TORFIGU-76708 format. One line per 10 residues: number of its first residue (from 1); their letters; for each residue x, y, z of C-alpha. Coordinates in Angstrom, 3 decimals. Layout:
BEGIN
NUM	a	X/Y/Z  ...;
// end
This chain:
BEGIN
1	mkyghfddan	0.115/0.342/0.062  1.140/3.554/-0.632  0.755/6.620/1.405  2.037/9.304/-1.000  3.784/9.994/-4.263  6.506/11.396/-5.443  6.733/15.039/-6.892  10.200/15.051/-8.736  9.585/18.317/-10.252  9.099/19.984/-7.115;
11	reyvitnprt	11.459/17.652/-5.027  8.829/16.647/-3.240  7.484/13.177/-1.425  3.696/13.975/-0.903  2.165/12.184/1.874  -1.837/11.698/1.132  -2.590/9.507/4.199  -1.525/10.563/7.672  -1.660/7.088/8.932  1.817/6.279/7.642;
21	pypwinylgn	3.229/2.978/8.846  5.606/4.752/11.321  5.953/8.583/11.544  7.648/9.813/8.237  9.846/12.683/8.864  11.859/15.653/7.104  14.769/17.182/8.308  14.637/21.473/8.442  17.933/23.562/8.655  20.987/23.415/6.837;
31	edffsltsnt	23.584/24.647/8.944  23.675/25.510/13.071  20.176/25.492/13.679  17.907/22.424/13.250  14.265/20.744/13.551  12.958/17.059/13.222  9.452/17.473/11.700  7.305/14.716/10.937  4.015/14.317/8.743  1.422/15.039/11.561;
41	gggytfykda	3.878/17.611/12.928  5.965/15.786/15.921  9.384/16.982/16.105  11.666/19.045/18.030  14.378/21.955/17.426  17.777/22.738/18.642  20.614/24.328/18.099  23.769/22.682/17.084  23.914/19.712/19.646  20.492/17.825/20.206;
51	kfrrltryry	21.801/16.960/23.771  23.274/19.927/24.976  20.793/22.904/23.217  17.573/21.118/23.016  15.016/23.909/22.494  11.510/21.700/22.444  11.040/18.686/24.205  9.938/15.087/22.471  9.054/12.151/24.133  10.736/8.742/22.084;
61	nnvpvddggk	9.001/5.198/22.557  5.662/6.973/23.438  2.441/5.759/23.760  1.067/6.736/20.839  3.596/7.280/19.012  5.076/10.651/17.880  3.648/12.755/20.569  5.025/16.179/21.213  5.726/18.730/18.654  5.057/22.173/17.121;
71	yfyikdedti	1.150/22.178/17.228  -1.823/24.435/15.754  -4.944/24.219/17.055  -7.785/25.357/15.207  -11.468/25.869/16.494  -14.282/26.478/14.158  -17.286/26.846/16.131  -17.327/23.479/18.145  -15.118/21.428/15.479  -11.403/21.368/16.904;
81	wspgwkpvkt	-8.748/20.103/14.439  -5.063/20.508/13.622  -3.552/21.090/9.991  -1.277/18.317/10.341  -3.725/15.801/11.474  -2.478/15.110/15.020  -2.546/15.887/17.759  -6.277/16.374/17.604  -7.021/13.488/15.078  -10.291/14.900/13.839;
91	eldsyecrhg	-10.978/13.375/10.174  -10.086/16.232/7.761  -11.893/16.907/4.632  -8.545/17.300/2.908  -4.919/16.315/4.081  -1.328/16.937/2.500  2.136/16.930/3.774  4.844/17.660/1.043  8.417/16.834/2.525  10.624/18.792/0.204;
101	msytnfkssk	14.516/20.125/0.287  14.561/21.476/3.831  11.093/22.510/4.305  7.594/20.746/4.909  4.524/22.042/3.776  1.182/20.887/5.147  -2.468/21.711/3.619  -5.341/20.602/5.135  -9.253/21.478/5.121  -11.999/21.123/7.562;
111	ngleaevlqf	-15.692/22.542/7.126  -15.202/25.429/4.455  -11.780/25.925/6.033  -8.321/25.810/4.473  -4.985/25.482/6.620  -1.612/25.483/5.343  1.480/25.741/7.380  4.991/26.009/5.689  7.998/25.123/8.007  11.535/25.763/7.198;
121	iplgfwgeiq	14.689/27.646/8.663  16.218/30.469/6.660  19.856/29.869/5.329  21.725/31.205/8.129  19.104/31.725/10.728  18.894/30.688/14.518  15.159/30.278/13.951  12.609/28.408/12.540  9.949/30.192/10.288  6.194/28.614/10.410;
131	kislkntssk	4.116/30.489/7.973  0.064/29.314/8.573  -2.483/30.520/5.810  -5.985/30.292/6.690  -8.713/30.914/4.018  -12.501/30.489/4.243  -13.683/28.677/1.316  -17.059/28.491/2.404  -20.486/31.263/1.346  -20.637/32.759/5.057;
141	aktiklfsfi	-18.451/34.265/7.487  -16.503/32.638/10.071  -14.831/33.276/13.449  -11.453/31.418/14.191  -9.877/30.840/17.259  -6.091/29.812/16.540  -3.618/28.311/19.326  -0.311/27.483/18.786  1.530/25.208/20.974  5.133/24.396/21.354;
151	efalwnaedd	6.473/22.565/24.762  10.098/24.175/25.676  13.328/21.289/26.900  15.361/22.648/29.520  18.490/22.596/27.192  20.332/19.133/28.472  17.811/16.761/26.792  19.126/14.158/29.015  19.070/16.391/32.138  15.495/17.417/30.915;
161	mtnfqrnfnt	14.173/13.839/31.041  15.674/12.698/34.260  16.806/15.421/36.820  12.673/16.208/37.702  13.547/17.336/41.459  15.348/20.074/40.094  13.594/20.736/36.919  10.535/21.288/38.255  11.408/24.058/40.253  14.068/25.798/37.430;
171	gevevedsvi	11.683/26.751/34.643  11.159/30.674/33.655  9.593/32.706/30.928  9.089/36.339/30.052  5.894/37.753/27.836  6.104/40.909/26.276  3.752/41.591/23.358  3.179/38.602/21.289  6.619/37.203/22.222  6.872/34.316/24.581;
181	yhktefkerr	10.466/34.070/26.068  12.008/31.005/27.615  15.226/31.743/30.019  15.573/28.978/32.254  18.882/29.046/33.730  19.967/32.281/32.242  20.359/34.166/35.348  23.056/31.679/36.148  24.990/29.951/34.068  23.657/30.193/30.515;
191	nhyafysvne	23.939/33.216/28.337  21.255/31.998/25.822  17.382/32.203/25.582  14.635/30.719/23.272  11.619/32.656/22.162  8.257/31.866/20.078  6.601/34.787/18.348  3.643/35.574/15.801  3.756/39.165/13.732  -0.059/39.447/15.003;
201	aingfdtdre	-1.465/40.718/17.930  -2.860/38.111/20.441  -5.730/37.622/22.361  -4.137/35.465/24.828  -1.414/33.381/25.792  -0.061/30.515/28.063  3.355/29.400/29.409  2.577/26.534/31.716  1.820/23.246/30.586  -0.656/22.200/33.289;
211	sfiglyngfd	-2.668/25.634/32.408  -2.860/24.816/29.051  -3.547/21.538/28.831  -4.619/20.016/31.932  -3.209/17.625/34.420  -5.479/14.570/33.119  -5.958/15.581/29.400  -3.116/14.695/26.301  -2.120/16.583/23.328  -5.027/16.097/21.869;
221	apdavtegts	-7.581/17.769/23.898  -5.929/20.847/26.223  -8.315/22.825/28.375  -7.759/26.105/26.636  -8.747/24.744/23.021  -11.532/22.890/24.112  -12.991/25.845/26.525  -11.670/28.452/23.348  -9.857/30.661/25.380  -6.044/31.043/27.190;
231	knsiahgwsp	-5.509/31.163/30.784  -2.782/33.616/30.509  -0.479/31.291/32.884  3.049/32.478/33.682  5.384/29.167/34.064  7.068/29.111/37.549  8.956/26.188/37.129  7.036/22.391/36.603  6.942/21.978/32.285  7.155/25.772/30.716;
241	iashyieiel	5.325/25.952/26.867  4.599/28.661/24.951  1.242/29.296/23.030  -0.222/32.044/21.408  -4.347/32.795/21.398  -5.636/34.683/18.165  -9.210/35.553/17.251  -9.241/35.828/13.445  -12.451/36.587/11.327  -12.647/35.516/7.828;
251	qpneekdfvf	-15.069/36.578/5.130  -15.985/34.325/2.525  -12.750/33.184/0.440  -10.919/35.375/2.695  -7.185/34.372/3.717  -4.668/35.688/6.395  -1.231/34.322/6.996  0.748/34.590/10.057  4.186/34.046/10.555  5.429/32.100/13.689;
261	mlgyievded	9.187/32.057/14.877  10.646/30.005/17.311  14.215/31.517/17.792  17.511/30.670/19.845  19.671/33.745/20.916  23.056/33.963/22.433  24.515/37.491/24.389  27.849/38.382/25.744  28.147/37.659/29.542  28.256/41.482/30.062;
271	nkwesksvin	24.981/42.265/28.069  22.389/39.767/29.375  20.017/42.098/31.047  17.573/45.020/30.209  17.170/45.704/33.917  16.999/43.414/37.111  15.821/40.061/36.184  14.728/41.165/32.496  16.742/39.677/29.715  17.982/41.715/26.937;
281	kkpakemiak	15.384/41.307/24.220  17.105/43.299/21.743  18.694/40.755/19.559  15.330/38.608/19.600  13.474/41.511/18.381  15.769/41.841/15.517  15.810/38.722/14.447  12.053/38.976/14.362  12.252/41.973/12.483  14.199/40.242/9.687;
291	fdtvekvdta	10.590/37.764/9.134  7.710/39.954/10.229  5.884/40.141/7.024  4.820/37.389/4.499  7.396/39.156/1.563  10.203/38.862/3.778  9.359/35.045/4.466  8.700/34.371/0.787  12.129/35.610/-0.283  13.677/33.362/2.327;
301	fndlkrywdn	11.988/30.636/1.072  12.696/31.240/-2.559  16.520/31.684/-1.360  16.608/28.318/0.635  15.218/26.639/-2.757  17.832/28.247/-5.057  20.193/27.198/-2.480  19.058/23.507/-2.969  19.122/23.472/-6.832  22.475/24.769/-6.830;
311	llgkiniqsg	23.778/21.837/-4.326  21.293/19.374/-6.558  22.375/20.436/-9.782  26.224/19.375/-9.390  25.331/15.961/-10.129  22.008/14.499/-12.624  21.504/11.734/-14.313  19.229/10.616/-16.606  18.646/6.543/-16.792  15.392/6.023/-18.237;
321	ddkldrmvni	14.219/4.688/-14.895  12.187/7.245/-12.549  12.807/5.482/-9.396  16.651/5.484/-9.525  16.662/8.880/-11.368  14.765/10.676/-8.031  17.303/8.730/-5.747  20.164/9.677/-7.466  19.445/13.506/-8.368  17.149/14.273/-5.214;
331	wnqyqcmvtf	16.743/12.255/-2.199  20.092/9.888/-2.091  21.953/13.627/-2.070  19.497/15.097/0.156  19.699/12.251/2.726  23.540/12.782/2.482  23.780/16.119/3.500  21.341/15.578/6.252  23.807/12.802/7.542  26.041/15.536/7.347;
341	nmsrsasffe	24.505/17.730/9.644  23.571/15.045/12.137  25.810/12.083/12.004  23.906/9.499/14.002  22.868/12.295/16.889  19.110/13.061/15.795  16.345/11.093/14.083  13.232/9.192/15.629  15.338/6.474/16.345  18.225/8.187/17.966;
351	sgigrgmgfr	17.375/10.465/20.504  19.988/12.963/20.159  21.436/12.617/23.511  23.170/9.288/23.327  25.656/10.066/20.514  27.739/12.732/19.141  29.542/12.691/15.889  31.459/9.430/15.042  34.803/9.484/14.068  34.331/6.579/11.663;
361	dsnqdligfv	30.999/7.742/10.682  31.690/11.522/9.813  34.546/9.854/7.903  32.261/7.860/5.601  29.680/10.291/5.033  32.286/12.655/3.742  32.162/10.619/0.484  28.067/11.619/-0.208  28.620/15.046/0.084  31.658/16.515/-0.893;
371	hqiperarer	30.633/17.064/-3.706  28.195/19.744/-3.140  30.062/21.286/-0.140  33.685/20.796/-0.217  34.768/23.615/2.009  32.395/22.516/4.809  34.206/19.185/3.917  37.146/20.328/4.719  36.645/21.763/7.729  34.440/18.606/8.914;
381	ifdiastqfe	38.240/16.540/8.117  39.786/18.910/10.382  37.330/18.624/13.003  37.523/14.754/12.723  41.351/14.622/12.531  41.704/16.702/15.917  40.361/14.049/17.650  43.059/11.874/17.045  46.087/10.812/19.063  49.879/10.576/17.844;
391	dgscyhqyqp	49.542/7.026/17.556  46.763/7.144/15.204  44.174/5.950/17.580  41.237/7.957/18.194  38.245/8.864/20.200  35.384/6.979/18.545  32.925/10.059/18.971  33.151/13.717/19.543  30.402/16.195/20.595  29.304/18.840/17.794;
401	ltkkgnailg	28.869/21.793/20.007  32.381/21.250/21.349  34.281/19.240/18.809  36.059/17.603/21.655  36.289/13.830/21.949  34.050/11.454/24.278  36.317/10.207/26.928  33.581/8.544/28.126  33.300/6.215/25.789  36.732/6.676/24.141;
411	gdfnddplwl	38.245/4.731/21.249  40.315/1.447/20.642  37.564/0.598/17.676  40.640/-0.480/15.331  39.228/0.417/12.124  38.552/4.081/12.963  41.838/5.766/12.019  41.875/4.290/8.236  38.512/6.176/7.439  40.316/9.258/7.564;
421	ilstteyike	42.479/8.199/4.441  39.343/7.706/2.531  37.610/11.344/3.723  40.974/13.212/2.900  41.788/11.278/-0.544  38.341/11.690/-1.629  38.325/15.514/-0.887  41.685/15.733/-2.723  39.938/14.145/-5.844  37.276/16.179/-5.785;
431	tgdfslldel	38.516/19.525/-5.426  42.365/19.131/-6.448  43.260/20.887/-2.965  46.549/19.705/-1.666  46.700/22.378/0.708  45.016/20.630/3.605  47.945/18.205/3.830  50.194/20.720/5.055  47.509/22.314/7.589  48.475/22.048/11.071;
441	vpfdndisra	46.218/19.920/12.927  45.953/19.313/16.566  45.883/16.189/18.355  43.598/15.627/21.318  42.665/19.001/20.251  45.705/20.112/21.891  47.244/23.121/19.393  50.718/22.506/21.188  50.890/18.697/19.737  49.540/20.010/15.967;
451	kphfdhlkas	51.209/18.480/13.002  50.808/18.890/9.321  47.591/16.738/8.198  49.303/14.379/6.532  51.116/13.250/9.515  47.760/12.097/10.702  47.241/10.181/7.226  50.638/8.630/8.289  49.475/7.521/11.980  46.464/5.983/10.675;
461	fyhvvnnlgp	47.976/3.870/8.339  50.887/2.697/10.959  48.155/2.377/13.985  47.482/-0.952/11.892  50.732/-1.851/11.296  51.647/-1.434/14.831  48.756/-3.328/16.056  48.807/-7.131/13.838  47.848/-9.958/15.975  49.266/-13.430/15.785;
471	hklpligrad	48.402/-13.894/12.014  49.479/-10.725/11.287  46.128/-9.714/10.587  45.196/-6.125/12.159  43.823/-6.485/16.056  40.286/-5.662/16.082  39.791/-3.858/20.076  36.800/-3.361/21.255  35.465/-4.066/17.776  35.858/-3.045/14.232;
481	wndclnlncf	33.174/-1.400/11.463  30.760/-4.295/13.486  30.173/-2.199/16.773  28.578/-5.296/17.819  31.279/-8.203/17.375  32.951/-7.707/20.799  35.785/-10.070/20.593  37.200/-9.002/23.893  34.458/-8.181/25.916  33.075/-11.640/27.678;
491	sndpnesfqt	30.353/-9.591/29.365  27.631/-11.591/31.512  26.536/-8.433/33.340  23.276/-6.791/31.649  24.383/-3.737/33.027  27.131/-3.331/31.203  28.004/-1.944/27.659  29.171/-4.523/24.851  31.164/-1.752/23.099  33.148/-0.250/26.528;
501	tgnkkgktae	33.702/-3.493/28.714  36.677/-5.485/27.984  37.302/-8.325/30.478  39.634/-10.115/28.358  41.519/-7.462/26.259  44.347/-9.077/24.667  46.162/-8.966/21.440  44.728/-11.972/19.860  41.481/-11.086/18.451  41.913/-10.187/14.361;
511	slmiaglfvv	40.022/-8.613/11.847  39.672/-9.753/8.453  37.851/-6.841/7.577  40.186/-4.333/8.679  42.570/-6.509/6.679  40.568/-6.062/3.606  40.162/-2.327/4.495  43.908/-1.365/5.081  44.713/-3.094/1.650  42.000/-0.624/0.461;
521	ygkefiklck	43.372/2.578/2.104  46.949/1.171/2.137  47.138/1.640/-1.794  45.211/4.967/-1.655  47.739/6.334/0.847  50.531/4.960/-1.250  48.618/6.901/-4.616  48.569/9.975/-2.638  52.312/9.867/-1.675  53.379/9.102/-4.966;
531	tigktdeakk	51.052/11.930/-6.132  52.832/14.702/-3.897  56.753/13.709/-4.615  56.693/11.073/-1.313  58.261/8.287/-2.925  59.699/6.909/0.308  57.054/6.968/1.944  55.067/5.208/-0.760  57.645/2.268/-0.868  57.696/1.886/2.787;
541	aqthvdnmie	53.849/1.710/2.904  53.628/-0.722/-0.168  55.825/-3.151/1.981  53.341/-3.380/4.768  50.226/-3.644/2.323  51.813/-6.501/0.452  52.440/-8.315/3.476  48.573/-8.009/4.470  47.848/-9.635/1.002  49.961/-12.285/1.971;
551	avkeygwdgd	48.363/-12.727/5.741  45.105/-12.588/3.956  45.673/-15.401/1.547  47.521/-17.511/4.100  45.567/-17.074/7.121  41.744/-15.301/6.122  40.753/-17.769/3.128  38.208/-20.307/4.323  37.996/-22.022/0.935  35.310/-20.110/-0.634;
561	wylraydyyg	34.958/-16.976/1.407  37.080/-14.941/3.347  37.175/-15.526/7.133  35.641/-12.681/9.128  38.134/-12.700/12.341  39.738/-14.457/14.780  38.612/-14.400/18.200  40.394/-14.119/21.588  41.178/-17.557/21.860  42.579/-17.897/18.194;
571	kkvgsnenee	39.897/-19.712/16.957  38.131/-18.800/13.333  35.253/-16.870/12.984  32.902/-16.811/9.537  34.448/-19.967/8.619  32.801/-23.176/7.450  33.901/-24.688/10.428  31.641/-22.710/12.839  28.070/-24.171/13.568  26.496/-20.672/13.306;
581	gkifiesqgw	27.628/-17.211/11.809  29.777/-19.565/8.854  29.826/-16.273/6.591  29.640/-12.708/6.861  29.391/-9.879/4.353  32.003/-7.221/5.910  35.465/-9.263/4.901  33.214/-10.458/1.797  32.961/-6.695/0.925  36.402/-5.393/1.849;
591	csiaeigled	38.783/-8.079/0.887  37.053/-8.408/-2.523  37.383/-4.470/-2.899  41.092/-4.578/-2.013  40.936/-7.742/-4.840  42.945/-9.777/-2.371  43.508/-13.091/-4.666  41.658/-11.907/-7.590  43.973/-13.538/-10.270  43.590/-16.938/-8.285;
601	gmvkksldsv	39.383/-16.682/-8.233  39.261/-15.743/-4.703  37.445/-12.873/-5.137  34.734/-14.428/-7.575  34.104/-17.428/-5.322  33.482/-14.911/-2.353  31.007/-13.131/-4.126  29.724/-16.192/-5.448  29.453/-17.391/-1.670  27.852/-13.953/-0.778;
611	kthldcefgi	24.638/-14.813/-3.528  24.335/-18.382/-2.323  24.543/-17.928/1.518  23.611/-14.342/2.246  21.435/-12.665/-0.627  17.685/-12.791/0.312  14.428/-10.988/-1.297  15.415/-7.590/0.645  18.884/-7.344/0.471  22.283/-8.899/1.493;
621	vlnspaftky	22.097/-10.219/5.192  25.190/-9.615/7.417  25.817/-13.199/8.311  24.504/-16.302/7.865  23.229/-18.624/9.470  22.157/-16.327/12.329  23.188/-16.916/15.907  20.450/-18.671/17.903  22.371/-18.586/21.132  24.445/-16.151/23.212;
631	yeeygeisty	28.174/-16.266/22.343  30.000/-14.813/24.940  33.553/-14.642/23.069  31.170/-13.020/20.157  29.619/-10.035/22.302  26.683/-8.039/21.461  26.066/-9.624/17.950  24.958/-12.939/19.229  22.573/-10.908/21.710  19.833/-10.304/19.043;
641	pagykenggi	17.033/-12.181/17.769  17.949/-14.282/14.389  17.440/-11.652/11.636  17.518/-8.533/13.186  20.359/-5.763/13.407  23.998/-7.040/13.199  22.710/-11.251/13.778  21.379/-11.842/10.388  19.626/-8.537/9.225  20.126/-6.501/5.965;
651	fchnnpwimi	22.617/-4.169/7.335  21.817/-1.636/4.325  25.619/0.395/4.918  27.497/-2.385/4.034  25.358/-3.810/1.078  26.969/-1.121/-1.231  30.543/-2.419/-0.673  29.151/-5.977/-2.221  27.714/-3.940/-5.152  31.188/-2.183/-5.514;
661	aetiigrgdq	33.043/-5.266/-5.651  30.705/-6.971/-8.106  31.523/-3.941/-10.466  35.300/-5.097/-10.283  34.565/-8.407/-11.741  32.101/-7.110/-14.240  28.979/-7.857/-12.944  26.638/-4.816/-13.677  23.576/-7.132/-13.096  24.239/-8.461/-10.180;
671	afdyyskitp	25.172/-5.174/-8.928  22.414/-3.326/-9.707  20.014/-6.053/-8.408  21.779/-5.455/-4.617  21.436/-2.190/-5.414  17.714/-2.070/-6.065  16.724/-4.469/-3.658  17.598/-1.726/-0.615  16.793/1.501/-2.454  13.611/3.155/-0.797;
681	syleeiselh	12.076/4.339/-4.085  11.684/0.559/-5.122  10.189/-0.395/-1.972  7.429/2.397/-1.996  5.007/-0.434/-2.914  5.411/-2.416/0.171  5.621/0.730/2.936  3.028/-1.309/5.132  5.806/-3.907/4.990  8.806/-1.585/5.039;
691	kvepyvycqm	7.463/0.704/7.384  9.844/3.608/7.240  10.054/6.234/4.546  10.399/5.473/0.906  12.207/8.392/-0.013  15.338/7.752/2.281  17.432/4.934/3.316  16.999/3.111/6.429  19.918/1.214/8.507  18.407/-2.067/8.815;
701	iagkeafkpg	15.957/-4.321/7.297  14.899/-7.461/8.949  16.353/-10.434/7.318  15.440/-13.675/5.642  15.588/-15.297/9.485  13.493/-12.759/11.117  9.839/-12.744/12.296  9.118/-10.358/9.732  11.306/-10.276/6.591  11.360/-6.767/4.922;
711	eaknswlsgt	10.384/-4.887/8.088  12.712/-1.979/8.391  14.054/0.180/10.987  16.500/3.259/12.200  15.748/5.428/8.877  17.683/8.503/8.159  21.006/8.649/9.907  23.202/5.855/8.390  26.118/5.459/5.848  24.116/3.907/4.218;
721	aswnfyaitq	23.217/6.883/2.325  26.748/7.861/1.226  28.006/4.693/0.413  24.960/3.688/-1.724  25.245/7.001/-3.540  28.804/6.095/-3.938  28.428/3.074/-5.505  25.660/4.057/-7.679  27.512/7.283/-9.222  31.292/5.876/-9.086;
731	yilgvkpdyn	30.734/2.434/-9.541  27.633/1.237/-11.311  27.274/4.352/-13.553  31.150/4.828/-13.050  31.929/8.425/-12.892  34.595/8.797/-10.443  36.656/11.696/-9.280  40.806/11.077/-9.273  43.370/13.469/-9.038  44.065/14.620/-13.133;
741	glsinpcips	40.543/14.309/-13.559  37.176/12.121/-14.047  37.811/8.537/-14.333  34.763/6.995/-16.417  34.290/3.217/-16.115  30.609/2.122/-15.838  29.234/-1.616/-15.094  25.799/-1.611/-15.812  23.021/-3.815/-16.372  23.463/-5.642/-19.594;
751	hwegfkftre	20.440/-4.993/-20.988  20.776/-0.817/-20.734  20.912/0.797/-23.675  23.089/3.763/-21.921  22.477/6.755/-19.548  23.456/10.664/-19.359  25.352/11.713/-16.192  26.124/15.510/-15.966  28.555/16.237/-13.551  30.251/19.696/-12.266;
761	frgatynitv	33.715/18.926/-11.472  36.574/21.504/-10.623  34.786/24.586/-12.067  33.115/22.973/-15.066  30.318/20.991/-16.436  30.898/17.434/-17.960  27.852/16.599/-19.887  28.187/12.852/-20.351  26.152/10.436/-22.880  27.235/6.682/-22.640;
771	knpnkvskgi	25.918/4.368/-24.829  25.889/0.692/-24.638  24.807/-0.575/-28.505  26.290/-4.063/-27.668  24.596/-4.727/-24.777  27.709/-5.085/-22.112  27.917/-4.694/-18.395  31.289/-3.513/-18.294  33.985/-2.352/-21.025  35.156/1.255/-22.873;
781	keiivngeki	35.427/1.264/-26.712  36.292/4.951/-27.092  35.688/7.913/-25.153  35.161/11.354/-27.059  35.903/14.804/-25.255  34.476/17.666/-27.104  35.099/15.985/-30.229  38.088/14.301/-30.036  39.188/11.099/-29.119  41.286/10.529/-25.930;
791	dsniipilsk	43.247/7.331/-25.123  42.488/6.980/-21.694  39.216/6.609/-19.897  40.069/9.355/-17.143  39.108/12.395/-18.812  41.559/15.307/-18.034  40.593/18.633/-16.020  38.775/20.886/-18.681  38.343/24.437/-19.172  36.288/25.983/-16.300;
801	nkehvitvim	33.157/27.955/-16.098  32.040/25.764/-19.456  30.076/23.093/-20.378  31.932/19.794/-22.114  30.490/17.419/-24.306  31.384/13.551/-23.521  30.509/10.589/-25.578  31.412/7.184/-24.065  30.864/4.048/-26.348  30.536/0.893/-24.396;
811	s	31.810/-2.549/-25.837;
// end
């Protein structure tokens, strides 16, 4: 069953049934200020950090799901309804929610009244705009009562949900004209406050939740709304809210617009007060004045749309397949940008308080957005590298507000350092900017320990070299990419974290996934060294890469596939010798991409084994057979029920590694089959089963051994976004930046007649037409650039500010 449709021309997903199988959300904001908005008005807002600067409350895992948001209540005589359907849930005459690029627009109607609510965050602005338009479409005059509603969070989202003995006593507000100010803790340790305004004189307000809603009511039936008047309450402790009350008269066909703004203010410590206990409202009033008319709002909204026109104009394909085109041209790129902003911190599956930015995560996310905003990618690389130590190890996570490493979680995830080589080389290939290698970047955010960024890459490479186990394979540490394969944990206490417990930390548990990763990015490190003239470094590094290849061949091959690991006792993991978990996806992907044993047929055998043992209707499962009992020596991976998450679930993040590997051996049909199985636009018809949004990737789909195969969870914030974009554009469609130009090497389904690919690169526009007259998957007969045939499959860097015509003939 479908719950809406794609509007590709407007880059929107249009939801026409509010009862989606799970809340389908969107993200507002592009830099410092963000909101999450569901298709029924749920969600929350924060500045930079969803843990430490939460403006509004949200209740995860609630009953009913998705309660709490930025709501409007409309009282039209005896009928009360909301434009987003929730929280009132009155049956509407019409309902439409349009999720677009950093905006959401609701349009609903009831009893001859139309309501439209446009939500967005203007570029470079620390506030969210809600433009609500009310139109009387009936034949008689109407008197409407409009109530706004938000619930303030007390800044630290974790403390806000736990420290009630304090928090019920601290809430403070001020009300002046049509603006409600939230100033909890402002007089002591904070220099920031929030406000909620409307550009219209109000008939009343409320700032105390109990007064507005009533102690025994829900969001669906607040006392003030049902009674038809505000209480003019002032919060003193308890739970501060902001609600405006406006009485509106509308003649037939008359329409009125109102602009609401939820804003965030920071002031200098010496400039906090207007007078004793009265906050300095001047910066808030200046913010409000910027968007106090509909015309100003419309101008800002058009600026936002032009911003996205520019971002999404850098890569564009025409394949003849609408489902593919809309993912590559619109939604996949959009999700990559959202994931760049959020990492894994704030979604409807991530509460925003448990995780910050990931070292591993953010490096991988970069490959999906570097072509859009390279200048911010450069900054992100330095932020990540600054949380590294001199030995190459690093903090696993850092907080976006402070950019400091998370010392509580620490490090010792031994794949982490290598991803810095990925992000750095991809950035340089995209931009040609080698200068970042010379920039001084601190270790552990200590500027006195700063060294050139190249030294950080070298430290990343040699962290693996200096941490090898008995088989000369990389030690896994706490875990590698698979956080749940905890080979040094050995926990029997349910109150312990698998990732932070190391009861038997030793020098024996080794990872074949890291081995393959090291060969891939070791080769990239070598290539970079040669490109910048560091030939001696390249020679030294080549020795270590060669040694790793031999170690994998000798100790990492199980006959038909690559082993996954060696455990604490030196026993094989991911072997046909095992009772369960005989084969894993990660090592098949990375050792195949590394081309280890390619000449001996190992890569083909490995990928054939993936098809035989791991593939299913809904994607490639992580391991098979799934574990049916707890293996203390394996850790968290064996705690999940069979078919879910890391235990036999379809982890969409690592499926692209197999797609890429398939293109290396020329199997375009198989690569694209894997691609289409997990790509959301191809799953729209099974939304009732899939549950999550049909326009963005999820982290996990239940695998073949699950109770409900095909059901998805953890949408939006996942490395799935960047890796699928990387796989489809650079390996299947085969347009890949290199140091000296654009490499062209498609590996497509053999029935394709070709495709068109427009790519902005180094200031020029490359209009590429690929023709496939002989219906092959891979192979290039000739490439013609601006009418002249070239001898290489790398198109050289062409003149800036010009459009160039490239024709590629496959054979």
